[in-house]
C-alpha positions in Angstrom: 161.7 138.8 47.6 165.6 139.5 46.9 167.7 136.9 44.3 170.2 137.5 46.9 168.4 136.5 49.9 170.0 133.2 51.8 169.0 129.9 50.2 168.6 131.0 46.5 170.9 130.0 44.0 172.9 133.4 43.4 173.1 133.6 47.2 174.7 130.1 47.6 176.8 130.8 43.8 178.3 134.2 45.8 179.3 131.8 48.8 181.4 129.4 46.5 182.8 132.2 44.9 184.2 133.8 47.9 185.7 130.5 48.9 187.1 129.8 46.4 189.2 133.6 46.5 189.7 132.1 50.5 191.3 128.6 49.2 193.1 130.3 46.2 194.5 133.0 48.7 195.2 130.8 51.9 196.9 128.6 48.8 199.4 131.5 47.7 200.0 132.4 50.9 200.8 129.1 51.5 203.3 128.6 48.8 205.2 131.7 49.3 205.8 131.1 53.3 207.6 127.4 51.9 209.7 129.8 49.1 210.9 132.2 52.2 211.1 128.8 54.4 213.7 127.2 52.2 216.0 130.8 51.6 216.6 130.6 54.7 216.9 127.4 55.3 218.6 126.3 52.4 222.4 128.0 53.5 221.7 125.9 56.9 221.1 122.6 54.6 224.1 123.5 52.3 225.9 124.0 55.5 225.1 120.4 56.6 226.1 118.9 53.2 229.4 120.9 52.7 230.2 119.2 56.2 230.6 116.2 55.1 232.6 116.7 51.7 236.7 116.3 51.3 238.1 120.3 51.4 238.7 119.9 47.1 234.8 118.9 46.9 233.9 122.2 49.1 236.1 124.2 47.7 234.8 123.6 43.8 233.2 126.2 42.1 230.7 125.4 40.8 229.8 123.3 43.7 229.6 119.2 43.6 226.5 118.3 45.2 227.1 114.6 43.8 230.7 114.6 45.3 231.5 111.6 48.3 230.2 111.7 51.8 232.9 111.9 54.2 233.4 112.8 58.1 236.9 114.5 57.2 235.7 117.5 58.3 234.3 116.2 62.3 237.6 114.3 62.6 239.5 117.2 61.9 237.2 119.5 64.4 237.2 117.2 66.9 240.7 115.8 66.7 241.1 119.7 67.8 240.5 119.6 71.1 237.0 121.6 71.0 235.9 120.5 74.7 237.2 122.9 77.0 236.0 125.3 74.6 232.8 124.3 74.6 232.6 123.6 78.5 233.8 127.8 78.2 230.9 128.3 76.7 228.1 126.4 78.3 229.4 127.5 81.4 229.0 130.9 80.2 225.6 130.7 78.9 223.8 129.2 81.2 225.6 130.9 84.6 225.2 134.3 82.8 221.4 133.3 82.1 221.0 132.1 85.3 222.1 135.3 86.8 219.4 137.3 84.3 216.1 136.0 85.0 217.3 136.2 88.5 217.7 139.9 88.2 215.1 140.5 85.7 212.2 138.8 87.5 212.1 141.2 90.0 213.3 144.3 88.5 210.2 143.4 86.0 207.8 143.2 88.7 208.7 146.4 89.9 208.4 147.8 86.9 204.7 146.3 85.9 203.0 144.9 88.7 203.4 147.0 91.5 205.5 149.9 89.5 208.2 152.2 91.3 207.9 155.7 90.5 209.4 157.2 87.0 208.8 153.5 86.1 209.0 155.0 82.2 212.3 156.3 83.0 214.0 153.3 84.3 212.8 151.6 81.3 214.2 154.3 79.3 217.4 154.0 81.0 217.8 149.6 80.5 216.8 150.9 76.4 219.6 153.4 76.4 222.4 150.8 77.6 221.9 149.6 74.7 222.2 153.0 72.3 226.3 152.6 72.3 227.7 149.9 70.1 229.3 147.4 72.1 233.0 148.1 69.9 232.3 151.7 71.7 232.9 150.3 74.9 235.3 148.0 74.5 238.7 149.2 75.5 237.4 150.3 78.6 236.2 147.3 79.7 239.2 145.8 78.4 241.6 148.0 80.5 238.8 147.4 83.4 239.6 144.2 83.3 242.7 144.0 82.8 243.5 146.6 85.7 241.7 143.4 88.1 243.8 140.6 86.1 240.9 139.0 85.3 241.8 138.6 81.4 241.2 135.2 79.8 238.8 134.6 83.2 235.8 132.8 82.2 234.0 135.3 85.5 234.8 138.4 83.5 232.9 136.7 80.3 229.8 135.4 82.5 229.3 139.2 84.4 229.7 141.1 80.9 227.0 139.0 79.6 224.6 139.1 82.3 224.9 143.2 82.0 224.6 143.0 78.2 221.3 140.5 78.3 219.7 142.1 81.4 218.6 145.1 79.8 216.3 142.6 76.8 215.6 140.2 79.7 213.5 142.8 82.2 211.8 144.2 78.7 210.8 140.8 78.1 209.7 140.5 81.4 207.7 142.9 81.8 205.0 143.2 79.3 204.9 139.3 80.5 204.5 140.5 83.8 202.5 143.2 82.9 199.1 140.1 81.5 198.9 138.9 85.4 196.1 140.2 87.1 196.8 142.2 90.5 194.3 140.1 92.0 196.0 136.6 92.2 198.8 139.0 94.3 196.3 140.5 96.4 194.5 137.2 97.1 198.1 135.8 98.0 198.4 137.9 100.1 195.7 137.8 102.2 196.3 134.2 102.2 199.5 135.4 104.5 202.2 135.2 101.4 205.0 137.0 101.6 206.3 138.8 98.1 209.1 136.6 97.6 207.0 133.9 97.9 204.6 135.3 95.5 206.9 135.6 93.4 207.7 132.0 93.4 204.8 130.3 93.9 202.2 132.5 92.3 203.6 134.9 89.3 206.6 132.4 88.1 204.0 129.5 87.5 202.0 131.9 85.5 204.7 133.7 83.3 206.4 130.7 83.1 206.4 131.2 79.2 208.1 134.3 79.2 210.6 133.3 81.4 211.4 130.0 79.2 211.4 132.6 76.1 213.7 135.3 77.7 216.0 132.8 79.4 216.4 130.8 75.5 217.1 134.5 74.0 219.9 135.2 76.7 221.4 131.7 76.3 221.4 132.0 72.3 223.0 135.7 72.5 225.6 134.6 74.9 225.9 131.5 73.1 227.2 133.3 70.1 228.6 136.1 71.1 231.8 136.7 70.1 233.6 140.0 70.5 234.0 139.9 73.9 235.2 136.9 74.1 238.2 137.6 71.0 239.6 140.6 72.7 239.2 139.4 76.5 240.3 135.8 76.1 243.3 133.7 75.5 243.8 130.0 76.1 241.9 129.5 79.4 238.8 131.2 79.0 238.4 131.1 74.8 234.9 130.0 73.9 233.4 127.9 71.5 233.2 130.9 68.9 236.6 131.8 69.2 237.7 128.7 69.0 236.4 128.5 65.5 238.3 131.7 64.0 240.8 129.1 64.6 239.9 127.1 61.1 240.8 130.5 59.3 244.5 129.9 58.7 247.3 131.7 56.7 247.0 129.0 54.6 242.9 130.2 53.4 240.0 129.3 54.6 239.0 124.9 55.4 235.6 125.2 54.0 234.4 121.5 55.4 236.2 121.7 58.5 234.4 125.3 59.6 230.6 123.9 58.6 231.3 120.8 60.7 232.6 122.8 63.6 229.9 125.2 62.8 227.2 122.4 63.1 228.5 120.9 66.1 228.9 124.2 67.4 225.0 125.3 66.6 223.7 121.8 68.1 223.5 123.4 71.5 221.4 126.2 70.6 219.1 124.0 68.2 218.6 121.2 70.8 218.2 124.7 73.4 215.2 125.9 70.7 213.6 122.6 70.1 212.9 121.9 73.8 211.4 124.7 74.5 209.7 125.6 71.1 206.2 125.6 72.8 207.2 127.9 75.8 209.3 130.4 73.7 205.7 130.7 71.1 203.7 131.2 74.0 206.3 132.9 75.6 206.9 135.6 72.8 203.4 135.9 71.9 201.8 136.2 75.7 203.5 139.6 76.3 202.6 140.9 72.3 199.1 142.4 72.7 197.6 143.6 75.6 
């Protein structure tokens, strides 16, 4: 009988060695993951701490960790009346995200479950719209908005955000819809369901995690967008990112106020991501592997 047969002392010793190596590798991977996580989270924690400092303490070098905590930055932010800008950002982000999903869902259906002719060329066209840098098309867009008298108008921003995020949503939703069995649609058609009803009652519940993931990403992109909003808006349609740039003045950067304002402006995105985190992870992994 072999000395390494199952149940022998040598086999048990080899199994223990392999288990120790696996445990050691898992521990090292865990420690590395924590280090990487702390590296990414540290700037956010530093921003939160700085937002509770006075300007004099926030500007010290090296920074003072033991400085007294105050609410001066938050008072200065809310005293500057940020509500119109926050409302503009919320309106533009929510409305454009809804429009993107309403347009991208049937488009992704036509490119995946019941693909149109030359669907790969259509996908490449969607992708090619993201090749050109946004700044390269900024002047024509500005002249167009000026011509139709829609400068400093929230609906112009909504239209631009919709066109900006639509290719991304179509690509994402197509990968999710490609996982839907065609037999489900055939069964719905046998039961007399039309296309709209099949999309609403059969396909949408199945790919809901993918819809949530695409919607959240489009919302984040719209909420964080600065270049369009900076150039195409003034005071009426000013968004939250543009409002933040007002804290950079000729007198310098008010660091504590900027940190406080950045934290408040980031809260809607953080809350949306936290509320949809399970569907976001499920949706992103749903279309990842075929």
